[in-house]
N, C-alpha and C positions, 0 to 999 in steps of 0.2 A: 132086350136092348134094341131100340129102333134107330136105324141110321137112314138119313136122307142124303142123296147126292144132288147138288144143284149145279146146273150148267147154263150158260147164257142162251144158246139156241142149238138145235140139231138140224143142220142143213147140208151136211157133208162130212166125210171123214178126213179132216185135216189134223194138224198137230195137236190142237187142244182136245179134239175128240179121241185121239189115240191115248192121250193122258187120261181122259175120262174113262176109257175102256180099261186101262190099267187100275184105276181106282175102283172100278166095278169088280175087278178080280179080287181086290183086297176086301171089298165089302159086297159079297155076292148076293145077299138078301136085301140090299138097300133099295129103296124106291128112288126114282129119278124125277126131279123137277126141272122144268126148263120153260123159257118164254114161249117158244114155238118149236114144232117138230114137223119137218117136211117128211111125210111118210115115205119109207123106202130108202132114205138117204143114209141111215145108220143102222142097218138091220142087225149086224152082229152085236152092236153095242146095246140095243134095246131088247134083244130077244130074251123072253122069259122074265122080263122086268116090268114092273108097274111104272108107267110114265104119266106124269101130271103136267099139264101145260097151263099157261096164263090166258087171260082174256084176249091177248093179241092173236093167239092161234086160231080163234074163231073168225078172224077177218078173211074174206075171200081172197085167195091167191097171195097170202101174206108173204110166202117164201120168196116172191119176186121183188118185193119192195120193203122188206122189214128194216133195212138199213136207214130208211127215211123216217122210221118211227122212234128214233133214239130219244126224243124228249118224253115219250110215253113209257120208256122201258123202266125207269126207276119205280114208277107206280106199279107197273106189271110185276116187277120183282117183289115189291113189298106186299103185294096181295096174294102171293103164293102162300098157302096155308100149311105151315110146318108144325102146328100144334100136335103134341103127342110123340115127337121125335126127341131122342136123348142126345144124339150127335148129328150135326149137319156138317157136311164136307162140301164146300163150294169150289167149283173149278171156274175161275173167273178171269176174263179179260175185258169185261164190259160192266155189267150190273149184278152178276150173280152173287158177288160178295156182299151186296146191300140188302139181302133178304132179311126180314124180321124173324127172329128166332125166339122160342120160349125162354123165359128168364133163367131157367135152370138148365138149359141145354148148352152143350159145348159146340162152338162154331169154329171149325178149322177151314181156312181159306188157302187153297193152292192157287196162287196168283201167277198167271201168265204174264201180266203187266197191268198197271193202272191204265185206264182207257187212253190208248195212244192218240186217238183223234181229239182228245181234250188237252193232252199234256205234251208228250215228247215229239209228236209228229203232226200237230194241228195245222201248221202252215202247209205241209206237204199235201194233206188231205184237202184243205181248202182250195188249193190251186187246181185241183181236179174237178171241183164241183161247178155246176152251173150257177149263174148269179142268184137265182131264187133260193137254191139250197144253201149257197154260201151266206146269204142274208139271214136265213132261218137259223143256221148254225151259229152265227155271230150273236143272234138274239138270245139263244138258249145256252150258250157256252158257260156263262157265269153261274147260272142256275145249276147246270149239270156238274160243274166243278165243285160247287158248294156241297151238293148232295153226295158226290163221290167221296169227298173228304169226311163229311159227317158220318156217312154210313160205314166207313172203315172202323168206327168205334164199336160196331156190332160184331167184329171178328175178335175171337179170343186168341187165336194163334195163326200167324201168317207164315206160309211156306212159299218161297220164291223159286221159280224154275231155273234161275241162274244168278250169279253174282251181279250181273248187269241189271236184272229186274230187282234184286234186293236193294241196290242203291236207289232205284227209282221209287220203291215203296217207302224207303226212309225219307227221300226228298219230298214226295207228294203227300204221304199220309203221316209222316213223323213216327213211323212204327218200325221196330226191328223185325227181322224175319230170318228163318232158317232156310238155307239153300238145299233143295232136293232136285237134282237134275232129272228131267223126264226120262222115262225108259224107252228103249228101242228094241224091237223084236229081232235081236241079233241071231236067233235061230232060223228065222225066215229069211232075213236079209243077210246073205252070205255069198261068197264067191261061187260062180257056176262054171260049167265046162265051156261056155261059149267064148270064142276069141274076141278080142277087142276090135271095134270097128271105127272107121274114121268119121266120127261125129261127136259133138259136144251136146250136153243135155241141160235144159232148165226144167225143173219140176217145181211148180209153184201155183198157188192161187193167183189169178190175174187181177190183183187189187193195186191201187196206186202206190202204196208204200213198199210193194215188192220190187219195184224198180226194174221190171222186165224190159221196159223201154230202153234202158241202158244196154242191156244185152242185145236187143234188136239192132240198135245203132252200131254197137261194137262189131258184131258179127257181119253186119252189112258192109262195114268198111274192111274187115279182115277177109271176107269172102270164104269163110270156113263154114262147113255144114253144122247147123244147130237145129236140134229138135226141142220143141216146147210141149210139155205135158201139163195141162191145167186148163181151167176155165174161170170165168169171172167177168166183172163189169167192164174190164179194160180190153176184152178180147177183140171186139170189132175194131176199135181204134188202133190196136197194135197190129192187127193183120193188114189193115189198110196201108200202114207205113213200112211193112216188112218186105225185104228183097226175096228173090226166089230161092236163095240158099237156106232159108229158114222154113222148117216144117212145123205146122201147127197140128198137134195130135189130139187136142181136147182132153176130155176126161178119159182115163184109162183104168183098167182093172188093176188090182194089186199085183197080179201075176205079170202083167205087161210092164208095170212100173219097175218091178224087180229085174226083169229081163233087160230093160233099157239101162238101168243102173249098172248092171253087170257088163254091158257091151260098150258103153260110151267111153271116150277117152278121159273125160273129166266132167264132173258136175259144175255148172256155173251158178253161183249164189251171190247175186249182186245186191241183196237187200241187207239192211241193218235189222236183223231179227232179234226178238227177245231171247230166244234160245236157239231154235232151228233144229228140228228133228231130221229133216231131209239130209243135211250133210253127214250126219252120223249113220243114217241108213246107207248112204253111198259108200262111206268108208268101211262099213260092215261088209259090203260087197267087194271090197278091195279096190274101190275107185277113188282116186284123188279128187280134191275139191279146190276150186278157184273161187275165193270168197272175198267180199269187201271186208276190210279190217275194222270191224266194229261190231257192237252188240254181242250176241251169244257166240258168234264165230270165234271170238278171241278165247273162248273157253273150250271149244270143240275141235278146232282145226289147228294142227301144229305145222308151222312153216319152217321149223328147224328141228334137228334131233334133240331128244331129251337125254338126261344122264342115265335113265333106266333103259335106253335102247329103243324107245318109241319115236316115231316120226322120221322124216317129215311126212305129214299126211295130206298136204296141200300147199297152196300159195295164198297169202293174204296181201291185198293191195290197198294202199292208204287213200288214193284219190277216188272219191265216190262219184265217178262219172264214166262215160264210155271210153275215154282215153285211158283212164286208169285200168279198166278191164282189158283193153287192147294190149297194153304193156304186160299185164299179167299172163295173158294167153301166149304171147310171144316168148316170155320168159319160161313158161311151162314147157313149151315145145322144145326149148333148148336144154331142159333139165329133167325131162319126164322119166328118165331111167332111174332117178334117185327114189322114186315112189314105189316102195316094195309092198305088194298086196298083203303079205303076212303081217307087216307092221301096222298097216291101216286097220286090219281086222282085230289085232290085239288091242289097239287103242280104242276102237269102237266098243269092245267088250266092257269097258269101264262104264258104259252107259246102258247096259243091258236091262231087261225087265226085272231080272232077279236083283240086280243092284238097286234099282228104283224101289222095289218093295222093301228091301232091307233098310234103305235110307229113310223112306217115308215112315215106316213103323218106328224106327229109332228116333225120328224127330218128334213124333206125337206121343210116345210112351211116357215121358215125364209129365205131360199135362194130364194124360189118362190116369196115371198113378196119383197125381195130386188131387184129382176129383174122385178117386176111388171107383173108376169105371173099369170093369173087368170083362173079359170075354169078347172084346171088340175085334182084335186082329188075330 
């Protein structure tokens, strides 16, 4: 039984890559196909695994400008040669779900989201682009949307990373999906002996839709200490506009990320994320989350106690702007004693890697049985 994993690109260990690593644990002998691979960016993920890339990977320095090659990505995905594989599992937020598979193969797509720059957040992305990129995107958008919808027919079974994304899959592709929340390494992300310190934390890729600019504005006005871990195309612009109470730490090791999550007063999460693994990692460390009331945070952050004794695990604020975040931080500082670390840890355990594997296998087993595929999981 031959299994192939397909992922959009390998340029860093973010949320999608953590899910891919968990899929690799379920399918340890699977080959990995991707549009491009920035060597050294995902070492743990690719170790001892065959990695096959598309023609885009041969372009000089492509990891610096691959986002501008979006019109070529459908073609690059379709040219990945998956002949000879019985099961294809795509991990897709862009074009991976559009690969062409053998007619007798089973294609399972773990969908992080339909392409957000084409559908749910196209306006937000366009505002951040230069006029030339904005013009090119407008010219190709209809072609990309048509391809995205057509290629969804190549998927036999959609798994969504949240109820939020399941609704999006239904709206964009007209397809049902089964929700399987991503797994978080709750054995690694756990409370530590360090005392809390007087700073807040943003842990994020610095991309337009992450809304880190709102955190910069809010904490500039609050004059509270904020540390930002992450890198991306928005870094220079954000640093230029940031006041002295904001520290830019850039990329940090996994160990440093965990230490900051253990020591900060709260994680700041201003984006409308598809699911959002980082808030769960924070709660697994016993750290409360201040998050925008939208997207996956509605499924992962509890801002009130539940009947079974969990929560609250953070604060959700409805106004998606700097003023809304300011109000949430001020409210948090007045009520911070209600966030009990043991309750946050217990809630985060519902999203553990063990639970992810159980849910994933349970979701695909009926289709495997229907096709008489044995010995896969």
